[in-house]
DSSP file (Angstrom, degrees, kcal/mol; ACC not computed):
  #  RESIDUE AA STRUCTURE BP1 BP2  ACC     N-H-->O    O-->H-N    N-H-->O    O-->H-N    TCO  KAPPA ALPHA  PHI   PSI    X-CA   Y-CA   Z-CA
    1    1 A X     >        0   0    0      0, 0.0     4,-2.0     0, 0.0     5,-0.1   0.000 360.0 360.0 360.0 -41.6  -13.5   -3.0  -16.4
    2    2 A X  H  >  +     0   0    0      2,-0.2     4,-2.1     1,-0.2     5,-0.1   0.892 360.0  49.4 -66.1 -38.6  -12.4   -3.5  -12.8
    3    3 A X  H  > S+     0   0    0      2,-0.2     4,-2.4     1,-0.2    -1,-0.2   0.905 109.3  52.5 -66.9 -40.1  -10.3   -0.3  -12.8
    4    4 A X  H  > S+     0   0    0      1,-0.2     4,-2.4     2,-0.2    -1,-0.2   0.890 108.5  51.6 -62.4 -38.9  -13.3    1.7  -14.2
    5    5 A X  H  X S+     0   0    0     -4,-2.0     4,-2.5     2,-0.2    -1,-0.2   0.904 109.5  48.9 -63.5 -41.9  -15.4    0.3  -11.4
    6    6 A X  H  X S+     0   0    0     -4,-2.1     4,-2.2     2,-0.2    -2,-0.2   0.891 111.4  49.9 -64.4 -39.4  -12.9    1.4   -8.8
    7    7 A X  H  X S+     0   0    0     -4,-2.4     4,-2.2     2,-0.2    -2,-0.2   0.912 111.7  48.3 -65.2 -42.1  -12.8    4.9  -10.4
    8    8 A X  H  X S+     0   0    0     -4,-2.4     4,-2.3     2,-0.2    -2,-0.2   0.922 111.5  49.2 -63.3 -43.9  -16.6    5.1  -10.3
    9    9 A X  H  <>S+     0   0    0     -4,-2.5     5,-2.6     1,-0.2     6,-0.8   0.865 112.4  48.6 -64.9 -35.7  -16.8    4.0   -6.7
   10   10 A X  H ><5S+     0   0    0     -4,-2.2     3,-0.9     3,-0.2    -1,-0.2   0.879 109.8  52.3 -69.7 -37.0  -14.1    6.6   -5.8
   11   11 A X  H 3<5S+     0   0    0     -4,-2.2    -2,-0.2     1,-0.2    -1,-0.2   0.897 109.6  47.9 -63.6 -40.8  -16.0    9.3   -7.7
   12   12 A X  T 3<5S-     0   0    0     -4,-2.3    -1,-0.2    -5,-0.1    -2,-0.2   0.446 114.0-122.1 -79.8  -0.3  -19.2    8.5   -5.8
   13   13 A X  T < 5S+     0   0    0     -3,-0.9     3,-0.4    -4,-0.2    -3,-0.2   0.837  75.1 127.8  62.1  37.0  -17.2    8.6   -2.5
   14   14 A X      < +     0   0    0     -5,-2.6    -4,-0.2     1,-0.2    -5,-0.1   0.586  65.6  60.5 -90.5 -13.8  -18.1    5.0   -1.6
   15   15 A X    >>  +     0   0    0     -6,-0.8     4,-1.0    -9,-0.1     3,-0.9  -0.108  65.6 158.6-106.1  34.1  -14.5    4.1   -1.1
   16   16 A X  T 34 S-     0   0    0     -3,-0.4    -6,-0.0     1,-0.3     0, 0.0  -0.436  83.9 -16.7 -62.2 102.7  -13.6    6.5    1.7
   17   17 A X  T 34 S+     0   0    0     -2,-0.8     4,-0.3     1,-0.1    -1,-0.3   0.347 122.4  88.0  84.8  -7.2  -10.5    4.9    3.2
   18   18 A X  T <>  +     0   0    0     -3,-0.9     4,-1.3     1,-0.1    -2,-0.2   0.464  64.2  83.3 -99.5  -2.8  -11.1    1.5    1.7
   19   19 A X  H  X S+     0   0    0     -4,-1.0     4,-2.3     1,-0.2     5,-0.2   0.848  84.8  54.7 -75.8 -33.2   -9.3    2.1   -1.5
   20   20 A X  H  > S+     0   0    0      2,-0.2     4,-2.4     1,-0.2     5,-0.2   0.936 108.6  46.5 -68.3 -46.0   -5.7    1.3   -0.3
   21   21 A X  H  > S+     0   0    0     -4,-0.3     4,-2.3     2,-0.2    -1,-0.2   0.874 113.0  51.8 -62.6 -33.4   -6.5   -2.2    1.1
   22   22 A X  H  X S+     0   0    0     -4,-1.3     4,-2.2     2,-0.2    -2,-0.2   0.935 111.3  46.1 -66.3 -44.6   -8.4   -2.9   -2.2
   23   23 A X  H  X S+     0   0    0     -4,-2.3     4,-2.3     1,-0.2    -2,-0.2   0.861 112.1  51.6 -66.7 -35.1   -5.4   -1.8   -4.3
   24   24 A X  H  X S+     0   0    0     -4,-2.4     4,-2.4     2,-0.2    -1,-0.2   0.893 109.9  49.1 -66.6 -39.7   -3.1   -3.9   -2.0
   25   25 A X  H  X S+     0   0    0     -4,-2.3     4,-2.2     2,-0.2    -2,-0.2   0.892 111.3  49.6 -66.4 -40.1   -5.2   -7.0   -2.4
   26   26 A X  H  X S+     0   0    0     -4,-2.2     4,-2.2     2,-0.2    -2,-0.2   0.925 111.8  48.3 -62.5 -44.9   -5.3   -6.5   -6.2
   27   27 A X  H  X S+     0   0    0     -4,-2.3     4,-2.2     1,-0.2    -2,-0.2   0.912 112.1  49.0 -63.6 -42.1   -1.5   -6.1   -6.3
   28   28 A X  H  X S+     0   0    0     -4,-2.4     4,-2.4     1,-0.2    -1,-0.2   0.880 109.8  52.2 -65.6 -36.3   -1.0   -9.2   -4.2
   29   29 A X  H  X S+     0   0    0     -4,-2.2     4,-2.2     2,-0.2    -1,-0.2   0.895 108.7  50.1 -66.4 -38.7   -3.3  -11.2   -6.4
   30   30 A X  H  X S+     0   0    0     -4,-2.2     4,-1.7     2,-0.2    -2,-0.2   0.921 112.6  46.4 -62.7 -43.9   -1.4  -10.2   -9.5
   31   31 A X  H  < S+     0   0    0     -4,-2.2     7,-0.3     1,-0.2    -2,-0.2   0.879 113.5  49.8 -66.2 -36.7    1.9  -11.2   -7.8
   32   32 A X  H  < S+     0   0    0     -4,-2.4    -2,-0.2     1,-0.2    -1,-0.2   0.875 114.0  44.2 -68.3 -37.1    0.3  -14.5   -6.7
   33   33 A X  H  < S+     0   0    0     -4,-2.2     2,-0.7     1,-0.2    -2,-0.2   0.710 106.0  62.8 -85.8 -21.5   -1.1  -15.4  -10.1
   34   34 A X    >X  -     0   0    0     -4,-1.7     3,-1.6    -5,-0.2     4,-0.6  -0.879  67.5-164.5-106.6 103.2    2.0  -14.4  -12.2
   35   35 A X  H >> S+     0   0    0     -2,-0.7     4,-1.2     1,-0.3     3,-0.5   0.760  83.2  63.5 -62.8 -26.1    4.8  -16.7  -11.1
   36   36 A X  H 34 S+     0   0    0      1,-0.2    -1,-0.3     2,-0.2     4,-0.1   0.772  96.9  60.0 -68.6 -22.8    7.6  -14.7  -12.7
   37   37 A X  H <4 S+     0   0    0     -3,-1.6    -1,-0.2     1,-0.2    -2,-0.2   0.795 113.9  33.0 -77.7 -27.6    6.8  -11.8  -10.4
   38   38 A X  H X< S-     0   0    0     -4,-0.6     3,-2.1    -3,-0.5    -1,-0.2   0.498  88.4-173.8-107.5  -3.8    7.5  -13.7   -7.2
   39   39 A X  T 3<  -     0   0    0     -4,-1.2    -1,-0.2     1,-0.3    -2,-0.1  -0.204  67.7 -14.5  56.3-127.6   10.3  -16.0   -8.6
   40   40 A X  T 3  S+     0   0    0     -4,-0.1    -1,-0.3     2,-0.0     2,-0.2   0.440 109.6 107.4 -91.4  -0.6   11.4  -18.6   -6.1
   41   41 A X    <   -     0   0    0     -3,-2.1     2,-0.1     1,-0.1    -3,-0.1  -0.486  68.9-124.0 -77.5 146.4    9.7  -17.0   -3.1
   42   42 A X     >  -     0   0    0     -2,-0.2     4,-2.2     1,-0.1     5,-0.2  -0.401  27.7-107.9 -79.7 167.6    6.7  -18.6   -1.6
   43   43 A X  H  > S+     0   0    0      1,-0.2     4,-2.5     2,-0.2     5,-0.2   0.834 120.4  56.7 -68.5 -30.1    3.5  -16.5   -1.2
   44   44 A X  H  > S+     0   0    0      2,-0.2     4,-2.4     1,-0.2    -1,-0.2   0.923 108.2  47.3 -64.2 -43.3    4.0  -16.3    2.6
   45   45 A X  H  > S+     0   0    0      2,-0.2     4,-2.7     1,-0.2     5,-0.2   0.900 111.1  51.3 -64.8 -41.0    7.5  -14.8    2.0
   46   46 A X  H  X S+     0   0    0     -4,-2.2     4,-2.3     2,-0.2    -2,-0.2   0.927 112.1  46.3 -62.0 -44.5    6.1  -12.3   -0.5
   47   47 A X  H  X S+     0   0    0     -4,-2.5     4,-2.5     2,-0.2    -2,-0.2   0.902 112.5  50.7 -65.3 -39.7    3.3  -11.2    2.0
   48   48 A X  H  X S+     0   0    0     -4,-2.4     4,-2.4     2,-0.2     5,-0.2   0.917 111.2  47.3 -65.5 -44.0    5.9  -10.9    4.8
   49   49 A X  H  X S+     0   0    0     -4,-2.7     4,-2.2     1,-0.2    -1,-0.2   0.909 113.1  49.4 -63.0 -41.3    8.2   -8.8    2.7
   50   50 A X  H  X S+     0   0    0     -4,-2.3     4,-2.3    -5,-0.2    -2,-0.2   0.909 111.9  48.1 -63.6 -42.7    5.3   -6.6    1.6
   51   51 A X  H  X S+     0   0    0     -4,-2.5     4,-2.3     2,-0.2    -2,-0.2   0.907 112.8  47.5 -66.3 -41.6    4.1   -6.2    5.2
   52   52 A X  H  X S+     0   0    0     -4,-2.4     4,-2.2     2,-0.2    -1,-0.2   0.868 111.4  51.8 -68.1 -36.8    7.6   -5.3    6.5
   53   53 A X  H  X S+     0   0    0     -4,-2.2     4,-2.4    -5,-0.2    -2,-0.2   0.913 110.1  48.9 -63.1 -43.7    8.1   -2.8    3.6
   54   54 A X  H  X S+     0   0    0     -4,-2.3     4,-2.3     2,-0.2    -2,-0.2   0.920 111.1  49.4 -64.4 -43.0    4.8   -1.2    4.5
   55   55 A X  H  X S+     0   0    0     -4,-2.3     4,-2.1     1,-0.2    -1,-0.2   0.887 111.4  49.7 -63.4 -38.8    5.7   -0.9    8.1
   56   56 A X  H  X S+     0   0    0     -4,-2.2     4,-2.3     2,-0.2    -1,-0.2   0.892 109.8  50.5 -65.4 -40.2    9.0    0.6    7.3
   57   57 A X  H  X S+     0   0    0     -4,-2.4     4,-2.2     1,-0.2    -2,-0.2   0.898 111.2  49.2 -64.9 -39.0    7.4    3.1    5.0
   58   58 A X  H  X S+     0   0    0     -4,-2.3     4,-2.4     2,-0.2    -2,-0.2   0.904 111.1  49.9 -65.3 -40.1    5.0    4.1    7.7
   59   59 A X  H  X S+     0   0    0     -4,-2.1     4,-2.2     2,-0.2    -2,-0.2   0.904 111.5  47.5 -65.1 -42.3    7.8    4.4   10.2
   60   60 A X  H  X S+     0   0    0     -4,-2.3     4,-2.4     2,-0.2    -1,-0.2   0.898 112.0  50.9 -66.0 -40.3    9.8    6.6    7.9
   61   61 A X  H  X S+     0   0    0     -4,-2.2     4,-2.1     1,-0.2    -2,-0.2   0.921 110.7  48.6 -62.0 -44.2    6.8    8.8    7.2
   62   62 A X  H  X S+     0   0    0     -4,-2.4     4,-2.3     1,-0.2    -2,-0.2   0.890 111.0  50.6 -63.7 -39.4    6.1    9.2   10.9
   63   63 A X  H  X S+     0   0    0     -4,-2.2     4,-2.3     1,-0.2    -2,-0.2   0.921 110.8  47.8 -66.4 -42.8    9.8   10.2   11.5
   64   64 A X  H  X S+     0   0    0     -4,-2.4     4,-2.4     1,-0.2    -1,-0.2   0.861 111.5  51.0 -66.7 -33.8    9.8   12.8    8.7
   65   65 A X  H  X S+     0   0    0     -4,-2.1     4,-2.6     2,-0.2    -1,-0.2   0.903 109.8  50.0 -69.3 -39.2    6.5   14.2   10.0
   66   66 A X  H  X S+     0   0    0     -4,-2.3     4,-2.2     2,-0.2    -2,-0.2   0.920 111.4  48.3 -63.8 -42.5    8.0   14.5   13.5
   67   67 A X  H  X S+     0   0    0     -4,-2.3     4,-2.5     2,-0.2    -2,-0.2   0.914 111.8  50.8 -61.8 -43.5   11.1   16.2   12.2
   68   68 A X  H  X S+     0   0    0     -4,-2.4     4,-2.6     1,-0.2    -2,-0.2   0.915 110.6  48.1 -60.1 -45.1    8.8   18.6   10.2
   69   69 A X  H  X S+     0   0    0     -4,-2.6     4,-1.5     1,-0.2    -1,-0.2   0.881 112.2  49.1 -66.1 -37.8    6.7   19.4   13.3
   70   70 A X  H  X S+     0   0    0     -4,-2.2     4,-1.7     2,-0.2    -1,-0.2   0.918 113.3  46.3 -67.2 -42.4    9.8   20.0   15.4
   71   71 A X  H  X S+     0   0    0     -4,-2.5     4,-1.9     1,-0.2    -2,-0.2   0.898 111.7  50.8 -67.7 -39.5   11.3   22.3   12.7
   72   72 A X  H  < S+     0   0    0     -4,-2.6    -1,-0.2     1,-0.2    -2,-0.2   0.810 110.0  51.5 -69.5 -27.8    8.1   24.3   12.2
   73   73 A X  H  < S+     0   0    0     -4,-1.5    -1,-0.2    -5,-0.2    -2,-0.2   0.877 117.2  37.1 -73.6 -37.4    7.8   24.8   16.0
   74   74 A X  H  <        0   0    0     -4,-1.7    -2,-0.2     1,-0.2    -1,-0.2   0.647 360.0 360.0 -91.1 -16.9   11.3   26.2   16.4
   75   75 A X     <        0   0    0     -4,-1.9    -1,-0.2    -5,-0.2    -3,-0.1   0.454 360.0 360.0-106.5 360.0   11.6   28.1   13.1
């Protein structure tokens, strides 16, 4: 039911730019509620690892975009 609601809200374009934080919150809630998913880590450690992973992914994306722009300018 929740996924159908998110799909409907996206279809009606009410979630312009808000869909990724909503999906991140849902994923964090699932990890927080199912103990086997976070193992022996505390929820603070899980949130910290997720945040650092997201920052790393953004940095790598920015680096590849910069390389692409440099290559497209010179080629």
